[in-house]
N, C-alpha and C positions, 0 to 999 in steps of 0.2 A: 465386651473387650476384655483384654487381659491387663493386669497391673504387675508391676515389678515389686516383689516383696522378698524380704530376707528369709531364707529357710532355716531350719534348725541346724543344718550342716555348715553354716557359715559361708555358704556359697550362694550365688543368685539362683532362684527358681522362677520360672515363668508360672504364676498362679492364675488360675481362672477365677476372677471375681465374679464375672457373669459369663456364662457359656456363649460361644459365638452364635449359636442358632438362636438362643433365648434372647440375644441383645436386641433383635428387631423390636422396635418400640410396640409396647402392648396396645397403646391408644391407636396406632396405625393398624394393628391387627383387627381391632374392633370395628374400624371403619371399613377395612377391606371385607370383613366378614358381613357387614351390613350390605355392602354392594353385591357380594355373591348371593346372599340370602335372597335379596330382592329379585335379582336376575333369574335364579334358579327356580323360585316359587312361580315366577311368571311362565317360565319354560315348561315346568312340570304341569301346571295347571292347563296350559294350552295343549300340550302333547297328550295329557291324560284324556281330554275331551275329544281330541281327534281320534284316538285310538280306541276309546271305550266301546263305541258301536261296533267296531270291527271284531273285537274279541268277546262281546257281551254273551253271545250264545254259542261261542265256540269252545269246545274242550280242548284244553292245552295238554300236550304230551311232549316228551323228550326221550331220546335214546340213552340207555344205560348199558354200558359194555365194559370189558376190562379182560385182565389176564390173571391167572392163578399160577403162582410160582412156589417152588420148594424153598422154604425159609433158609435152609443151610447153604444151597448153591445157586439159588435164584433161577433154576431151570424151570421151564413151563411144565405143567402137570396136566396130562390128558385125562378125560373121563371124570372130571370133578363135577359134582351136582351143585348148581348154583340156584337158589330159589328166592323169590320174593313172597314170603308167607301171606301177607295181608292181600295180595292180588292173586294168589294161587297160581303163580307163573313159575316155571322151571326150565332151566337151560343146562346143557352139558358141554363142558369145555372141549375144544377140539385138539388136534396134535400140537398147536401152538399155544395151548392153555387158554385160549380165547373163548369168552361167552358173551352173548349179546341178548338184550331185551329192546326191541325197536321202538316201542311206544308205551312208556310209563307215564301215568299221570303226574303232573307237577305236584310237589309236596315233599313230605319226608317219609323215607322208606327204610326198611330192615332188609339186609341181605344175609342169607344163610349159606355157608359153604360146608360140604361134606364129601368125604372120599374115604374108601376102605384103606387103612393104613396111615391115615392122617387124622389129627385132632380137628374136630368141628370148629369153625370160626363163624362168629356173628358180628356183623358190622351194623350198628344202628345209626340212625339220623343221617342217612345219605340224602343230602338235599337235591332234588330235582327241580331245575328251573328251565324255563322255555328258551332262554337265550343261548345256552351252551350245553353240549352233550356232557355227560358225566362218564369219565373213563377212570376205572379203578385198577390198581395192582394190589392184589391180596396175597400175602405169604402164608403158608400153611406148614405146620410142624408135623413130622412123623410121630406116630405111636410106637412104643417099644414093642408091644404085642398088639396085633390088629384085633384080636378078640377082647381085649381089655377094655373097659369103659374109661372114658377120659375123666381124670380126677376133678380138674378144674376147667371149666369151659372158658373160651376166650371172652365171652360176653361179660364175664365178671372182672375182666382185666381191661378196661377201656383205655387206660393210658400206658399199657405195657410197651416198654421201648422196642424199636424196631430191631436194634442190635440184641440178638438173643443172648450174647455174652455179658450183657450188662444186667447184673442181678440186684444191684442196690443203688439207691440215690440216682435213679434214671427214670425218665418218662418220656413217652412220645407227645408231641404237640402237633396239632392239626392247623392247616391253613385257616380253617374255620375259626379257630381260637384267636389268630393273630388279627383277624378281620372283625370278630365279634366282641371281644374284650374292650370295655371302656378305656378310651385314650391310649389304646395300644397302637393305633394308627398304622397297622400292617407292619409293625417292626417287632422282629422276635425278641430283642432285648427287653423292650418295654412290656411285652406280653409276659415274659419270664418273671417280672417282678410280682406277678400274682401267685407264684409258686412259693412253697416254704422255704425260709432261709435266704431269700434273695430280695435285695433291695437296691434301689438307685442311689448314686451318690449326689445326683443334682438333677433338678427338674429339667434343666435345659440340655442335658445330656443323657445317653442311654448307656453310660458306664454302669456296671452292676457289681455289687458286692455279694459274693457267695459265701455264707457261713463265716463271716468276718474276715475273709481273705481280700487282698488287694485286687482291684479289677484287672491288674496286669497279668494275673494268673489264668486268664481265660483263654481257651483255644478255640479258634474258628476253623471249621472243616466244611468243605463243600464236595460232594461226589467222591468221597474218600481222600481228597486232597486237602492239606493244610493250606489255608488262604490268609492274606493279610487282613487286617482290620476292615471290614466291609461297611464303613460309615463315612458319611460326609462330616466335615469340620472336625476331623480326628486330630489329636495332638501326637507328637512323637512318643513312642512307648506305650501308647494306650490301646485299649481293646473296645473302646466305644467312640461315640461322637455325637453330633447334633441330631442326625437322622439317618436311618438305614439307607444304603445304596440299593440293597436287594428289594426286588419287587415281590409282593405277594403273589402276583400273577405267575411267577416261575416256581415258587416253593411248593414242595409236596410235604406230606407228613414227615417230621424230622425228630431227632432225639435231642434231649437236653439232660446233661449229667452234671451232678454237683458233688461227687466225691467217689473215691476208690474206683477209678476208671478201669475199664477192660484193658488188656495188655497192648491193644493196637493203638491207644491214645498216648502220646508222648509230649514232652516239652510243654507241660501245663500243671499248675498246682491247685487251681480252684474249681474249674468247670469246663465243660466242652459243649459247643453248639455243633452237632453233626447233622448238617444241612443236606437234604435231598431235593432234587430238582424234578419238576414235573415234565412229562414229555408233552409235546404239542399234539393236537388232534391230527391223527395220520389218515383221516377219511374226508374231511371236509375243512373249508377255511372258517375261522371264527375270530371275532375281534372284541376288544374291550377298549372303551374310552372313559377317562375319568378327569374331572375338573374340581379342583379344591384349593384351599389355602396352602397346601404343602406342595402343590404342583399340578402340571397338566400332564396326564398319562396317555399313552396310546400302545396297545398291545395287539399282536396279531400272531396267529398260529395256524398250521395247516399242513398238508401232506407234501412230502418230497418224493418225487418219483412216482411209482405206481401206487394206486390206492391200497391202503393197509400196510404200506412199507415204512419209510422214513418219515420225519416230521420236523418242523421248525417251530420255535416259540421265541418271540422277541418282544421286549418291553422298553419304551423310551419315556423318560420323564424330564420335564423342564420346569424349573422354578417359577412359580407364579410371580413372585417378587421380582425376579430378574426380567421377566417378560414386561412387566409394568414400568420398570426402570428403562428398558430400551424403547418403550412407546412415549417416554416423556413424563410419566406420573412421578412426582417428587416423592421420595421416601425417607425424608428426614436426613440427618447427617451422614448415617451409615447405610451401606449396601451389603445385602447378604445374597449371594447367587450360588446356585448349583443346578446340575443336570447330570443324568446318568442313563446307561444303557445296560441291559442284562439279557442273555440270550441262552438258548439250549437247542442243539441241532442233534437229532437222533437218526442214526444211520445203520440200519441192520443189513447184514449180507447173508447169503445162503450158506456158505462154508467158512468164511473168514472171521466170524464173530460179529459183534456189534460195536459200532463206533458212536461216540458222542463228542461234540464240540460245544463247550460251554464257557460261560464267563460274564464278567461284569466290569464296567468302568464308571467312575464318578469324578466329576470336576466340581470343587467348591472354593469359594473365596469370600472374604469379607474385607471391607475397607472402612476405616473410621477416620473422620476428621476432627482434629482438635478445635476447640473454641478459640478463635483469635481475638476475643475480647477479654481482657483481664477481669472485667467487672462480672463475667459469668463463670469465672473459675471457682466453683464450689468445692471441688475435690482435685486430687492430683490426677484422676482419670481423665478429667476435662481437658487436660494440656497434653494428651497423647494423640498423635496421629499414627495409625497403624495400617499395615497391609498383610494379609494372610491368605495363603493358599494351602489346600490340602487336596491333592489328586491321587486317586487310587485305581488300579486296574489289575484284573487277573484273567487269565484265559487258559484253558486246558483241553487236552485231547485224551479221551479214555478209550480203551479197547477191552472188551470183555469176550471170553470165549470158553465154551464148555470143552473139556478134554475127557471125553467119555461120559458116562452117566453119573459119575460121583465127584467130578472135580470141576472147579471153576477158577479161572485165572483172570484177574482184573489188574491192568496196568494203566498208568497215567503219566502224562508229561505236561507241566504247566509252567507258565510264566507270570510273574507278577511285577508290578512297577508301583512305587509309592514315592511322591514328592511332597514335602511339608516345608514351608518358608514362612518366616516372620520377619517383619521390619518395623521397629517401634522407635519413633521419634518424639522427643519431648520439646515442648515449646517453652523456651526461656523467657525471662522477664522482658528482654529486648525483642521478642517475637522471632528470634532466630531458632532454628531447629537444632537439636542435639540428639544424636543417635544413642539410645540407651540399650538397645537389644537387637540383634540380628542373628538369624540362622538359616541354614539351608541343608536339608536332609534328603538325599535320594538314595533309595534302596531298590536294587533289581535283583530278582530271585528266579532261578530255575529250580523245579523240583520233579524229581522222577520217583514214582512209587509203584510198587507191584505187590499184589496180595493174592495168595493161593488159599482157596477153600477146598477141603477135601472131606467127604463123608465116608468114614470107614464102614459105618453101619447106622442103624437107626438109633443106636446108643451113642455113638462117638463121631466127633468131627473135630478137625484141627484147622486153624487159620494162622498163616504166617506171612510175613512180608517185610519189605525194606522201604525205607524213605531216605533218599539222598537229596540234599539241598546245596546248591551253590549260590552264594550271595555276594553281589557287587555293591559296594558303598562308596558315597561321596558326601561326606559329613562336614559341616562347618558351623561353628557357633562362636559368637563373640558377646560377652555379657559383663556385668559388674558384680563385684562382691556385695556391694550395697548401693544405695542411691547416690552416695557422695564418692565412691570410689571410681577410678578410671576403668575404661572398657579394656578387657583382656580377651585374648583368643584362648578358649578352653577346649575346643575340638576343631581339628584341621587335618582330615585324613581321607585318603582313597585307598581302596584295596579289595581284596577278595577273601572269602573264607567259606568254609563248608560245614555242614552237620550231617551226621550219620545216625539213622535210627533203624532198629531191626526188632521185630517182635515175633513171638510164637505163643499160641494159646490153644488149649484143648477144652472142648466141652464134652463131659461124660454124663449120660443120663442113667443113673443107678437104677432108677425106676421111673415110671411116668410122673411121679410126684416128687422126685429127688434128683437134682442137677447139681453138678460140680463143675466149675470153670477154674483153670489154673494156667498161668503163663509167665512169660518174662518179656520185659521191654528193655532195650538198650539204646543209650543216647550218648553221642560224642560230639564235642565242638572241636574241630581241627585247629581253630585259631590258636588255642593254648592247650589242646590235648587233654582237656577235662572231660570226664566220662562217668557213666553210671549204669550198673545193671540193676533192674528193678523188678522184684517178684511181684506178682498179682495173683489173688485167688478169691473165690467167692463159692458159697454153697447155698442153694435154695431148696427149702422143703415146703411143699404144699401139704399142710397137715390134714386138711380135709377139704371139702368142696367149698368152704367158706374162708379159711385162714391159711396164710403162708408166713414163713419165717426165713429170713436170709441174713447171711453174715458175710462182709466182704473186707478185704485188706489189700493195700497197695502201697508200694513205695513209689513216689513221683519225684521227678526232677525237672527243672527249668533252667534254661540259659538266662543270662541277664539281657536287658535290651541292649542292642549291639552298640549303641553310642556310648554306653557306660564303659565299655572296654578301651575306648579310644579317648577318653578324658585325659587331658595333659596338664602338667604343672610345668612352671618356668623354673629352671635351675639357676644357681648363683652365676654361672658362666654364660647365660643367655640361651642355653639349649633347653629342649623340652623332653620331658619323659612321660611315660604312660603308666601311672601307679596302679590301674585297674586291670592291666593286661592279663594278669594270671588269676583273676577271679574264677573260682569254681562254681559249680551248679548249686542253686538253692534246691533243698530237698525237703520232702515231707512224708511221713508215715500217715496214711488214712486207715481208720478203722471204723466200720459202719455196721450197726445192728438194726434190722428193718422188721417190722411186723405189719401185716396188713390183714384186714378182716372185711369181708363183704357182708353189708348189712341188708342187702337186698339185691335185685337184679340191676339196679342202677346207682346204688349208693355204697360207698366204701369208707372205712376208717383206716388210716395209716399212721404209724409211729416210727420215727427213725432216731436213734441216738448215735452220736458220732463223736470221734476224738482225732484231731489232727496234731502231730508233733512235727513242727518245722525246725530245720537245722541248716547249717552251712549258709546262713542268712547273711548277706553283705550288711556291715554296719560301719560306722565311723572308726577311724584309726585312733581317735581321741576318746579318752574315757571321761572327758568333760562334755561331750557331744552325745546326744541321745538319739541320733538318727539311725533309722533302720530301714531297709528296703521294703519291709512289709507295710509301710505306711505311705508308699508312693503310689499316686493314681495315674500319673503319666510323666512324660519328660525324661531327658537323660540326665542322670546325677553325675556330676564332674568332680565330686570330692574323692579323695583317696579313701578306699574301702577295704575291709578284710572279711573274710567268711567265718566270723566268729560269733555271730548272733543266732539266737533261736526264738522260737515262738510256739504258741499253741492256741488252738481253736477247739471248743467243745460245746456241745449243746444237745437239745432235744427238740425235735420238730413233730408237731401233731397237726393232722389234717383230716377234715370231714369232707367228702366230695360227693355230690349228686350229679352224675353225669347227665348230659342233655337227654331228656325224654319228655315227650307230650310238650315240646317247646319249652321246657323250663329246665334250668340248671343252677346250682350254687356250689360254692366251695367256702369253707372256713379253715384257716390254718394259722397256727401260732408257732413261733420259735423263740426259744429261751437259749441264749448262748453267751459265751465269753470269748474274747479274742485278746490275747496278750502277747508281749514280746519282751525280750531281754536285750537291753542296750550294752555298749562297751564298759559301762561302769558296773555291770553285773547285776543291776536292779531290774526288776520286772515291771513293766508299765502296761497300761491299756493301749491297744492299737488305736489308730485314728478311726477305725471302722468298728470298734466295740460299742455298738448301740445297746446291746444286752437283751432286747426283746423286739419282736416284730409280729404283728397280726394283720391279716388280710381277710377281707369279705368281699366275694364277688358273686354276682347273681344276674341272671338274665331271663326274660320271658318274652316270647314271640306269640302275637296273636294272628292266626292265619284264617282268612275268610275269602268269600267270592270263589269257592271251590279251589282254593290254593292259588288263586290269581294275585292276591295281595296279602301282605304280612307287615304288621307293625311291631317293632321290637324295642324293648328297654334294657339296657345293661348298665349295671352299677358296679363300682369297685371303690372299696374304702381301705385305706393304709393307716395304721397307727404303729409307730416304731420309735424306739429310743433314738435320740439324736446322735449324729456323728460327733467326733471329739476334736478339740483344739488344744494347742499349748498356749497357756496364757502369755500375754504380751507385757513386758515392763514398760509402762507407758511414760513414766518420768525418764527412765533410761533411753527410750526410744526418741523423745523429745530432745534431750541433750545430744544424742548421737545423730539425729537427723534421718534415721531409718529404724526398722523394726528390731527391737531386741527381745528375745524369747527367754522365759524362765526355764533353761534346759532341764533343771532337775524336777520340774513339774510337768513333764511331757504328757500331753493329752489327758490332763486331769479335769479339764473344762468340758462338759458335755452340753451340746446345744439342746434347747428345749425339745420336748417330744415332737416328732414329725407326724402330722396329720393331714390327709388329703383325700377328697372324695371326687371321682370321676364319673361322668354320666355320658352314656351313649344312646341316642335316639335314632332309629332307622325306619325307613319306609320302603317296601319293595313292591314293584309291580311286575307281574308276568303277563306278557302279551304275546301274540303270535310271533315266534322266532326272536323275541327280544325280552330281556329283563333289565330293569332299571332300578336303582337303589339310591335314595337320598339319605344321607347320614349326618349327623351333628355330634361330634365328640367335645364335651366340655371338660377340660383338664382343671382341677382345683375348683370344683363347683362352689365351694363356700368362700373362695378368695382368702384363704388363710395365708398369713405371712409366716412361712416357714423359714428358719434361720439357716443361711447357707454357711457363714462363718464370720470371723473377725479379722480386721486388717488394720494396720497403722497407716494412716494417711498423713504424710509429711506436710501437706498443704494446709490441712486443718490442725495439725499438731495434736491429733488424739486418736485413740482407737475407734473404729467405726464398725458397725455390723452390716453385713450384706445379707439381703433376703433373696429366696428363691422366687420362682415364677408365680404370679397371681393367676386369677381366672383367664383361661385362654380357650375360646371357641374355635373349633376346626370343623369347617363345613366341607362336605364331599359329595359329589354326584357321579355316579357310575353307570354306564350303560354297556350291556353284553349282548351280542347278537352274532 
């Protein structure tokens, strides 16, 4: 549930004491887990016995196929040699760049790609299962001189970003990682907390802090289109929520970027998720069914039109808790419901290019009932009845066409919808309800984007594009300055505004081992005509066949959350004004120095040092208030603000990673950082997110037996990090006032105890004729440690109380692919 608390800026802020998704009672989760465990164990045992005899003496194989494309313009490449060295199999791509291996034994295989004029590519750990075909898309880069040997082979760069213009602070992540990492539960954000410099703000949410930045600085992008926050139970102005709407069934390998972004990424300060979608199987129908604590999933894919042409891929998920509610199972006082759908339709043509139609939609809600017995009122939260909804949808149509053999034009038109609503009522001593908070935020957005890629030569390519967005809003919020104050209307507006973005960037390869990227990004908010021109540049030098050095710089800007501009204050004559209408963009200089050294074919050491200078940051207009937008995690701030704040983030990240080989992987990374901001009084403070240090250890091992038909896996993840920070509460002053009073001049001086958590994932996979089944158990917070979330003043108790994060949570899941 949420509670009402006094913010530092002397206005009301809706603060999440416990995340909506985490609020589902832990004891019920354990009961539900036991029910699922019992039923699934019986089902697996019976099915295994029935199928064992059928596949006992049968050699299981599956088709492996794919397409090879030019990395710069995504055009298919003919005549590429593709081989499976361990099996001594070779294929050559046809005029459409397609290769095919009809019968590959189940297991893990290596794919080698070579062509005159292109650098060799090696892809390891291609997992072949009997249930579904494996369809790959592999991009290859030009050599500058065809007779020249490749300096650094792709095999030593396993997490190299898909976007070749991202030279620093970027890595690709695979779908396998989102499925394999302990407690990632197929969620890209939760998976990303295993990377250097990334941590979550709350166990019950997937909001992430990147290098000390607020989570609001994150950009979500899908298929080259900026999308709204793709999470269930998301708050206004946030970049995360309780659980991802996106299905891992649809995701392909994608990029995650944490600083000094390439010129095509705009309106973001902290990081970018650049998500790519998988095409459905265009030759045969395939299905996936899942059942678990997080939901019931059904996915289908298959050809559209003639074999080998178009395809579809659709996934639908329904909340397990909501289903149990509908069939009459009691779920305590609160109900948490969600469902979602995601899809990708691929439609190639002979002459008019390729079209895709993609999107996602999610419905989520939660209702909490107050205790109607005063003897049970232990805290103020017990006296609140609340209703919350958070619905999000986005859909887009893309068109890609080759203009000659050197140019690629990709355009997209998308529409998104977001509705968030809260209604909080307080039960008074006479048991009558009193409304304490209400809001309704509806955002509708059209986005048009077009990107041109042109390859001048094997040395030089340019990418340029535009992004135009039209946003319709209908915002309303009524709240209190404190628990004892009257309700006031702080936002009430409808209207339309636009943003314009443009970019151009060039990549020039001085030599096979030296690459330079340079470009500009332009951002303008037409609502108040604030704008920025942002230079970006990077250089990467492969010093030898083991070491590389890169330097990146970027100026980055971001608009404020739209509701901030429409905050209103009441004048003496009864009229209202908008003090934040003319707020400018928040800006940041990013500088990153990166060094990487391969310690072997599958192990690499990486170090990155970074410095971020933030300026034009909105802060309070009062020098007695230490508010800064750099400390906001979500919600629309309605205090009067000015762009006179600044901040800085700097640190060093070290990582040692052994990529998956011989069914084993591990990664150890540490981050040492500082995150500071300067308030209206001119004094520098720690930000809310300045934990100071962060360490992750992840590892996994899989045992494969019965000729690849069975596999048992164990995956571990351990996090140790400095706690987030709070501003201390004046308890005596709060008791006297009846609401929280903060020590403004001691902003974020109190640090929560160190955060420690261990997650465990156990999995068992069975390959049978034309079917693969996987039973998995993810245990979050294996040691049941009580990590501190924060401190709040509870007027019911008349004292400051501590809120804790989630304890041990088991998540069971069973998946069948066929």
